[in-house]
C-alpha positions in Angstrom: 67.5 57.3 6.6 69.5 55.0 8.8 73.3 54.9 8.4 75.6 52.1 9.5 76.3 54.0 12.8 72.6 54.5 13.6 71.4 52.3 16.5 68.4 50.3 15.5 65.4 50.5 17.8 64.1 47.3 19.3 61.0 47.7 17.1 63.3 47.7 14.0 65.2 44.7 15.2 62.0 42.8 15.9 60.5 43.6 12.5 63.7 42.4 10.7 63.8 39.1 12.7 60.1 38.5 12.2 60.7 38.3 8.4 63.2 35.5 9.0 60.6 33.3 10.7 58.6 32.8 7.4 61.8 32.0 5.6 63.0 29.5 8.2 59.7 27.7 8.4 59.7 27.3 4.6 63.2 25.9 4.8 62.2 23.5 7.5 59.0 22.4 5.9 60.8 21.7 2.6 63.7 19.8 4.2 63.6 16.1 3.5 65.9 15.5 6.5 63.6 17.4 8.8 60.4 15.6 7.6 62.1 12.2 8.0 63.4 13.1 11.4 59.9 14.2 12.6 58.5 10.9 11.3 61.2 9.1 13.2 60.9 10.8 16.6 57.1 10.7 16.6 57.3 6.9 16.3 59.8 6.6 19.2 58.0 5.2 22.2 58.7 6.3 25.7 59.3 2.8 27.0 58.6 1.8 30.6 61.5 1.3 33.0 61.0 -2.5 32.7 61.1 -2.5 28.9 64.1 0.0 28.9 65.9 -2.5 31.1 65.0 -5.4 28.8 66.2 -3.5 25.8 69.5 -2.4 27.4 70.2 -5.8 28.9 69.5 -7.7 25.6 71.8 -5.3 23.8 74.5 -5.8 26.4 74.2 -9.6 26.1 74.7 -9.2 22.3 77.5 -6.8 22.5 75.9 -3.5 21.4 74.3 -0.5 23.0 70.7 0.1 21.8 69.8 3.7 21.0 66.6 4.0 18.9 64.2 1.0 19.0 61.0 0.3 17.2 59.0 -2.4 15.4 59.8 -3.6 11.9 56.7 -1.9 10.4 57.7 1.4 12.0 61.2 1.1 10.6 59.7 0.5 7.1 57.8 3.7 7.4 61.0 5.7 7.5 62.7 3.8 4.7 64.7 1.3 6.8 64.5 -2.5 6.9 65.7 -5.2 9.3 69.1 -6.6 8.3 68.8 -10.3 7.4 69.6 -12.6 10.2 69.1 -10.0 13.0 67.2 -11.3 16.0 64.4 -9.2 17.6 64.6 -7.7 21.1 61.4 -8.8 22.9 59.6 -6.4 25.2 56.3 -6.5 27.0 53.2 -4.6 25.7 50.0 -4.3 27.7 46.8 -5.9 26.4 43.7 -3.9 27.1 40.1 -4.8 26.8 36.6 -3.8 27.9 34.5 -5.4 30.6 31.1 -4.6 32.1 31.8 -2.6 35.2 28.4 -3.2 37.0 28.9 -5.3 40.1 25.5 -6.9 39.8 26.0 -8.1 36.2 26.8 -11.8 36.0 28.1 -11.5 32.4 31.2 -9.3 31.8 31.2 -9.7 28.0 30.9 -6.6 25.9 30.7 -5.7 22.2 31.0 -2.7 20.0 27.6 -1.1 19.3 27.7 0.8 15.9 24.7 2.9 16.7 25.9 4.0 20.1 29.5 4.1 19.0 30.8 2.6 22.2 31.3 -0.7 23.9 28.2 -2.1 25.6 27.3 -5.0 27.9 25.8 -8.1 26.3 23.1 -8.2 29.0 22.2 -4.5 29.3 23.3 -1.7 27.0 22.8 0.9 29.9 25.5 -0.8 32.0 28.7 1.0 32.5 31.8 -0.5 30.8 35.4 0.2 31.4 38.8 -0.4 29.9 40.9 -2.8 31.8 44.4 -4.3 31.6 44.0 -8.0 30.6 47.7 -8.8 30.7 50.9 -8.5 28.7 52.1 -9.9 25.4 55.6 -10.1 23.8 56.4 -7.6 21.0 59.5 -7.8 18.8 61.5 -4.6 18.3 64.8 -3.8 16.6 67.5 -1.2 17.3 68.5 1.1 14.5 71.9 -0.7 14.4 70.0 -3.8 13.3 68.5 -2.0 10.3 69.7 -0.6 7.0 68.3 1.8 4.4 67.6 5.5 4.3 69.9 7.7 6.4 68.3 9.6 9.3 69.9 12.8 10.3 69.9 13.1 14.1 69.0 16.7 14.7 69.6 18.1 18.1 66.4 20.0 18.7 67.5 21.8 21.8 70.7 23.4 20.6 73.0 25.0 23.2 71.8 28.5 24.0 75.0 30.4 24.1 75.2 34.1 25.1 72.9 33.8 28.1 74.0 35.7 31.2 72.9 35.9 34.9 72.3 39.6 34.3 69.8 38.8 31.5 68.1 36.2 33.6 67.7 38.8 36.4 66.3 41.4 34.0 63.7 38.9 32.8 62.7 38.0 36.4 62.2 41.7 37.1 59.7 41.9 34.2 57.8 38.9 35.7 57.8 40.6 39.2 56.5 43.8 37.7 53.5 41.8 36.6 53.2 40.2 40.0 54.5 36.8 38.8 57.0 34.7 40.8 59.7 32.8 38.8 60.9 29.5 40.2 63.5 27.1 38.8 62.3 23.6 39.8 60.0 20.8 38.9 58.2 21.8 35.7 56.1 18.6 35.7 57.8 17.0 32.7 57.8 20.2 30.6 60.5 22.7 29.9 58.5 25.3 31.8 55.0 26.6 32.4 53.1 29.8 33.2 50.2 29.6 35.6 48.2 32.9 35.3 45.8 31.8 38.1 48.6 31.4 40.7 50.8 34.2 39.1 53.7 31.8 38.8 56.3 30.7 36.2 58.2 27.5 36.7 61.4 26.7 34.6 62.7 23.2 34.5 65.7 22.7 36.7 67.2 19.9 34.6 68.0 22.0 31.5 71.1 24.1 30.8 71.2 27.7 32.0 71.0 29.0 28.5 68.0 27.0 27.7 66.4 28.1 31.0 66.8 31.7 29.8 65.1 31.0 26.5 62.3 29.1 28.3 61.7 32.0 30.7 61.3 34.3 27.6 58.7 31.8 26.2 56.8 31.8 29.5 57.0 35.6 29.8 55.3 35.8 26.4 52.5 33.6 27.7 52.3 35.9 30.8 51.9 39.0 28.6 49.7 37.5 25.9 47.7 34.7 27.4 46.0 35.4 30.6 43.1 33.0 30.5 43.7 29.2 30.9 40.4 28.3 29.3 41.1 30.4 26.3 44.6 28.9 26.1 43.2 25.4 26.1 40.9 26.3 23.2 43.7 28.0 21.2 46.8 26.1 22.3 48.3 25.8 18.8 48.1 29.5 18.1 49.2 30.5 21.7 52.2 28.2 21.7 53.2 29.5 18.2 53.0 33.1 19.4 55.1 32.4 22.6 57.8 30.5 20.7 58.0 33.2 18.0 58.5 35.8 20.7 61.2 33.7 22.4 63.1 33.2 19.2 63.0 36.9 18.3 64.0 38.1 21.7 66.8 35.5 22.1 68.1 36.1 18.6 68.2 39.9 19.2 70.1 39.3 22.4 72.6 36.8 20.9 71.4 33.9 23.1 71.0 31.3 20.3 73.6 29.0 18.9 74.2 28.9 15.1 71.9 26.6 13.3 69.3 26.5 16.1 66.4 24.5 14.7 64.4 24.0 17.9 62.1 27.1 17.7 61.1 26.5 14.1 60.5 22.8 14.7 58.4 23.7 17.7 56.4 26.2 15.7 55.9 23.7 12.9 54.8 21.0 15.3 52.2 23.1 16.9 51.0 24.9 13.7 51.2 21.9 11.4 50.2 22.9 7.9 48.9 26.2 9.2 52.2 27.2 10.8 52.8 30.1 8.5 49.2 31.3 8.6 49.3 31.2 12.4 52.5 33.3 12.5 51.1 35.8 10.0 47.8 36.2 11.8 49.6 36.8 15.1 52.5 38.8 13.8 51.4 42.1 15.3 50.9 40.6 18.7 54.3 38.7 18.4 56.2 41.9 17.4 54.5 44.0 20.1 55.3 41.5 22.9 58.9 40.9 21.7 59.5 44.6 21.6 58.0 45.0 25.1 60.4 42.4 26.5 63.4 43.9 24.8 62.5 47.4 25.9 62.1 46.2 29.5 65.5 44.6 29.5 67.1 47.7 28.0 65.5 49.9 30.7 66.9 47.7 33.4 70.4 47.7 31.9 70.4 51.5 31.6 69.3 51.9 35.2 72.2 50.0 36.6 
């Protein structure tokens, strides 16, 4: 029987935190604010540099700073409507179409073939067709300040990860090196980080805060320990990403790295797992707990050896 003065083992800590994952996912799934926010951010387009300039310039000319921009129908989907009298911001959207790609074909017209379920050439169905940029068209969009209706809670997904230390980072790097992996902080190719089992490397994005880099490294270490085959990863990406983020949350929570109210991990797990998020967590719980305990034990050994 454990008393208040008894030091919990890493295994005990991991088991206790694992129970909180189910509760937190339930809370997140049942949150109207979260559901509305997900709907909102999924509809937010990554506009090109030219369109971003058009949006910002138009806002500047009108005396406001645009923040979240989308079309009227997209605003309607999240319970907001355009305020009467508001003028649209016009941006450019590409127009794509299909043409026959055979150089010897004199007729470039194509049509949709229901039987083949693809675009085919009017002259010869065996001809290769390709999607091409036909031009651009003007599309009206509106900033959130030009709309009214249901409130949208702006949730900061990547909360500040407080409690991270250089010593902890170094201990995590040691674990990677013991497995013959090299850790680099640099260009993560648009992601927060990635683990490449073929080249034995882990890259953590250089543009994030130090605390978040620590959490990302834990996530990638989980991939290193659990997911050694890239082909298998591609086939089971939802489950593997769920496992890695569960490990990252448990380890960081045990080490006090998270800020209060951190919603990123559970949002990440929910996004990858979808309606099967809880089932994925439960089916992988033994692997998650074993890996989280392994990382914590490794950190503890390094600290004790100093």
